[in-house]
N, C-alpha and C positions, 0 to 999 in steps of 0.2 A: 800355253798357261799365262802367260804373260801378258797377253792381249788381256784375257780374263780380268785382272790383279788388276790389269790399268783401268776396265772399266768399274771393277767396284772403286776404287779408290776415288774415280770421277765422280761419282753418285754420292761418295757419302761426304766430298769436299763439298760439294753443293750444297747437300742437307745441314751441313754446317755451319754454312754460311744463313742460308735460307730460317734455320733456327734460329740464329742469334740475333737477326734483322726482326724477326716476328717477336720473339721475348722483350727484345727490349721498346717494342714498340708498345705490344699489351701493358707492360711493367712502367712503360711512364707513362701511359693514361689512366693506369689507376692510381698512380702517384699523385696526377695532377688530380683526383676526387670527378672521375668521370664513369666509375665504375658504377654500377648500381644492384640492386636487394633481388632485381630479375630481371637474369638469371645468377649473378657469380655471388651474390650475399646466401640465396637461397641453401647451392650447392657447395660453399663453402662452409658453411655450418652444420646441414649434414654430414660434410666427410669428417668434419673436427669432432662432431659428438661419435660417431663411430669408432673413430680414432682412440675415443678416451670410454669405450665402455658402452656409449648410454643412447638411447635410443633416437633415432634421427629424425626424431619430429621437427620439422621446422616450423619457426614461429611466425616465419614472411608469410606460409601459408597454411598453417595450424593442423598438418598431419604429416603422415610417418613417408620420409621419400621415396618410398616403394610404390608407394601408390600414386605417385610423380613418374608413370610410364613405365613401370616394372624394372627398373635398370638398378638392376643387383653387382652392376661393376662398381657404383664406391663403394663397397665392403674392399674389393681391392686395393682402388686407387689409397684407400685409409692408411695403409702399411706406410704411405708415404711420410702421412700425417706423423704417424708414431715415432718417425726418426725426429721427426721436425714439425710441429705445426704451424704452417704455415700456407696462404693462398698463393704464394708464388710458383710451388707444387704443379698448380693446377694451371698456371702458365706455360708452366715450364713443359707438360705433358699434352696440351694443345699444340703447342709451336712446332714439340718434336712430331706429333702427328699429323700435321698438316704436311709440313718439308718432309716426314718419310712416303710420301706420297709417288715422291719423285723416284724410288729406288724400284718398284714394282712395274712403275712406267718403264724404268730405263731397261730392266730384265724383261718385261711383255714383248718390246721394241726390238731388241737384239734375238729373242724367241720368233719374234714372224717375219726376221731376215732381213729388216730395216739396214741400213748404215750405219757406223759412228756416230757419223755426223747429223742427221735426220734425228739419230736418237736421244741426243746430245740436245738438240734443237725443241724436241717435244715434251723434255724434264724441263725445259729451261720455259717454255709456254704453261705447264703444268702452273711451275711454280710463281708465271705471273699473272696467272688466271684472276683475275678482280676479286673472285669471292673470294680465294683463299687469303688475301691480304685482308680485305674486308671484315670478315667473318672473324679472324684473332682479335680485332677490336671489338668486336662485344662480346665481353664478357668472356665466358667460358660454356662451353656448348659441347656435351659428348658426343655431337654430330662431327663433329673436327673428326675423330676417331676414323669414322663409317668408310671413307676415301680407300684411306691405304689400307686397311683390312678386306676391302671390297679388291682391289688390283691385284692384293697379296693374292689374295681368296684362287682368284679366275689365275694367275701363275703358276701357280700351284697346282691344280686341277690342270692344266696344259701340260703340266712339266711331270703328271702321273704320281702326283706327291698329295695325295688324298685324305692322308691326316694331317698336314697341313692347313688344307682345303676346311675340314670342318674345328678345326681349331678357331682359322677364321669365322666362321660361320657363327660360334660357340658365345666369339665375345660381340660380333656384329650385334646379336639378339639380344644380347645382357646390356646392351646400353639404351634400347627404345625399344618400347610393341610394336607401334609403328614402322619401325622396320625392318619386320620381318613381313610387310608388304611386299617392300622392293625383293628382299631375299627371295621370296616366292615367285616372283616374279622374274628372278634372276635364274632359279631355278627350271621357270619353262625355258627360259631362253636358252640354257643348258642341256636340256632333252630335245629341244626340237631344231637346235641349228650348230652347236658345238660336239653333237654326237658324243654327249656324256647323259644318255638315257638316266641310267642306274643313280650316278650321282644327282642329276638332274632335278627327277622325281624324289627322290630321299629330300634333297633340298625344300623344296614345295610344299613336302609331307609336313615336314620336322616344322619349317618357318610357319604354316597357317595353325600348326597343334601350338605349337608357343604363342599364338598371337591370340587364340583363344584362351590360353590358359591363363593369359597376363592380363586379359577382360573381364574374364567371370569369374576368374579364383583370386588371382596377386593381387590386382589393383584393389578389387571390393572387399576385403580381409582386409587389406592395412589403410585402407577407405573407413575402414566401421561402416560399411553398406554404402557410402555414400558416392556422387557422380565424380572421379578422379581422374587421372591419367589420359589420356585420348578424349573418353569424354565429355570433358572439362571444354573441350577447344571444338564442340557439335555449333554453338552459338553461331560459328563463324560458317556455319551451311544449313542455314535456318531454312532457306526456301527448299531445302531438300526435305526436313524434317526436324525433330526434336529430340531424336538417338539414332545411334548408328544402323540400327533395326531401321528405322523408316529411311532412313540413307540411303541404304543398300537397295527396298523395296523402290524407293522412286525412281533410282539411276535402269532398274532391271525394266521396270510396268511404265515407266513414265518418262521415256527416253527425250523429249522433247523440252522438258524442263531442266533437263540436261545439257540439250545438245546448245539452248539459248544461252546459259550461263557461259557456257564454253567459248564462244565468238563472240567476244569482247574485246573493246579497245585494247584496256589493261591487258586484257591476258596474249594479245597478238607482241604487244611490246614487250613482254617480260620475256615469251621466246628468241623476239628480235635482240636483245642483252644477253641473254642465256647465250647464244648460236656465233654472236658479233663476235666476240675475240677467239673463234676455231675457223671464222671465213680464211678459206686459201688451204685449209690444212683437213677439213672434215667433207665428207662429199653423199651421195646416197650409194657409194659403194661400201661405207663401212656402215650401213644403219642398222643394220642385223643387233647389236647390244644394245639399240638405244631401245628396244624391246621391252628391256627389266626397268626403265624410265615411267614407265607407264602409272602404276601405281603412285609415284609420288609428283608425276607432274599432274596428276587428276587432283590428289589432294590439294597443290597450291594452283591450279587453277578455276578450280571452283570456289575456292577460298572467299570470303565477301572483304576479308583483310588484305589490304595492298603491300603491308609488311612481307606476306609469302608469296610475292610475286617482285620481290628485289635483291640486289644481289649483296645487301648488305649484313644478311641476317641469315640466319644459317637452313631453312627452307630446303631449299638448293642443293644443301651440299650429299646427296643420294646420288642426284643426277649428277656431278661432276666424274664419278671413276668412268662409266660408262660411256660419259661424250669425250673419254681420251682413248677406252678402247674403241671407238669407232671411229675416234682419230688414227690407232694404230691400225685398223679394218679398211679403212680409209686407203692409207700409204703403200699395204700392204698387198693392195687391189690395184694399184699402179694409179690412184686418183690425187687429188690436192693439187690446188691454185699454183699454190708455192713450191717449186723444185728444189731451194738452198734452203742451207741452216739458218743463211743470214736473211733472208725473205721471212723465215716460221718467226726468228727471234724478233727485227725492226717490228712487226705488226705486232705480235703478242706485246710489245713495249709499248706500241702507240695504243692499245688497247689498254695497258694499266694507267697511263697516265690519264686516259679519259674517266674509266670508269672506277680506280681504286679511290678510295675514301682516305688518303694519307693529307688531303687541304685539311681534316679534320683538327691537327695537330696547334695548327695557326689561327684554327676559328674559332669553333667550337668548345675543342677542350681549351682552350685560355679564356673563355668568360668570366671565369669565377677566380681569378688566379690572382685578384688583390686583398683578399682575404685570405691566402692559402697558407700561408704561414700561420694564424691565428688557428685555422685549423686542424691543424697540425698540434697546435701548442695544446689544445685542448684533447685532441685524442690521448695524448703523451699521459693527459691527467688520468687520465679512466685505468685506474691501476687493479681493481678487481674485478673478479668476472662475474658480478653482479646483473641484473638486468639494463639494459639500454635503450633507451625512447631517444629516435634522432632520424637524420634526411634518408632517404633513399641512398646518397648518393657517399654519406658517410658511415651507412650500415654497414658496407662491405668491409670495413677498415678493422670493425670492431663485430665479427659475429664468430668469434672462439669463445661464446657462452648459450648455456639452455637458453637464456631470453633473450630476443631482439625483437626490437617493429620498429616499424618507420610513420613518418606523419605523413596522413591521408585521409584528405580533407574527407571523401567519402566514406570511411573506418576512423572516426575519432574514438580515440582510448578513450572507454569510460572510466577508471580510472587509471591516476599515474600512480598509486602508491605502489605500488607491485615494481616500480622500477627504481635500481639503484644509482643511474644516471638519465639526466636527461638533456641531448645535445644538440642547442639550435642551429641555425643559420635563417636571421633575419633579412641580410641581403640578398640571398637565394635561398630560398625555402627549397625548394627539390621539386623532383618527380611527383606528381599526385598531391603538390601541395601550394601556398599561397601565402603570401606575407598577410594576410588578416587572421589566416588562422595561425600563422607560427605567432604574430604578436599578442591572440588573444590565450597560447598559452604560454607565454613568457609570463603572463600578467597573473593568469594563475597557478605558477609554478611560485613565481615571486608570491602572492599571499596564501603557498601551502606551508605550514610552519615545519612540515619534515624534511623540507629542501632547505638548504643553502645554496647562493651563488658563488661557485667556486671558481671562474672564470669568467669573464667580457672582454672582450676587443673588437675592432671593425665588424659588429652585429653578429658574434657568435658565445653563444648565452651556453655557458656549463655549471648546470644545475648537478648537487651530489645530495642523494641520500643521509640527514644527519645519523 
């Protein structure tokens, strides 16, 4: 009883410290105006509108939030905004979710019969895995909830607690329709290799059913019949076809096209950096859980966009829990090169130093620090919930309103009269903008008798509608 209590206390202390560090990092980045509309602004606006009883139609995307991956989980998350509407709820949820993955790793390790020393080393290895730190800095994504839920689900099933397993599965499917492909593969792994035939097959059927419901019914309905959700990203697989149907057809009937695009330098390097932080604690003796990563790996490996093969973005998060399940299986079967806690922690720390993006705090996050005070002053003068037109980096600080858009050279606004505030940064125009575009906007608004200049300093311009 005492030993079990010590185990719980140890894990929660680690989770608390890790959550605090991650929360401070994400808040600091946001405070420095380094967040962006894609994706923090989109999600913050949607959750805020849900909390106010409004339709969550993102004016950044132009459609209902459920048309974006059928993620119904935004609705329960909106209860936090009912308590107090602030974007910091999203940061808190994300940092806790990422850190909480340490708890099921601890219990899964103990469940597998690993020593207390090795179990604690694997917890530290998880928290130091570079993707955990990096994705926390990349605005907010529901993907960050997935690792802990998958790990908890597997633990629950092994502990003969299927109700907790299905509860976890329920929330996983509510985060993104594409995650159902991972849980479908997980169902096959459970049925074939974990001796959980009934629950495994049930998971497979539930997952594929939800995937079809999401892409055939929910997403088309909320997007007004247009192609949103997973279909929006089909352009990344253009060599395989222009729709999901064509892509699956080419993979099945033209495998040569598929194989040519799998074995590339970028893909080999991607697999290398995914495995590198776990070298010494993972081996072929624990390979079976990696069966569940096949859908996510294929999606990333076949993508033409390199951001899906990078440990800075969220696309590899569904792989993470199965990597650590594989690590635990490796140790359970007597594998692994590093045989001590010190060696595991030291290697994890070295990999963190090499691959984590903590240096952003004294490099790219401080690029626009010279007019930071003026940006804050201008933002504080936006007193009402009227429409706002501003830069991609300022927008996430002003998303609690029905109408907000950002300066985009490729998609200029036809009329500015729909906005009550126009906030521009001539010195740092922002993502998808440039100085010439902003300079022309300033001239245009200055000559518009409906607006007056309310603030100007350090190349920051705030116009208010009279």
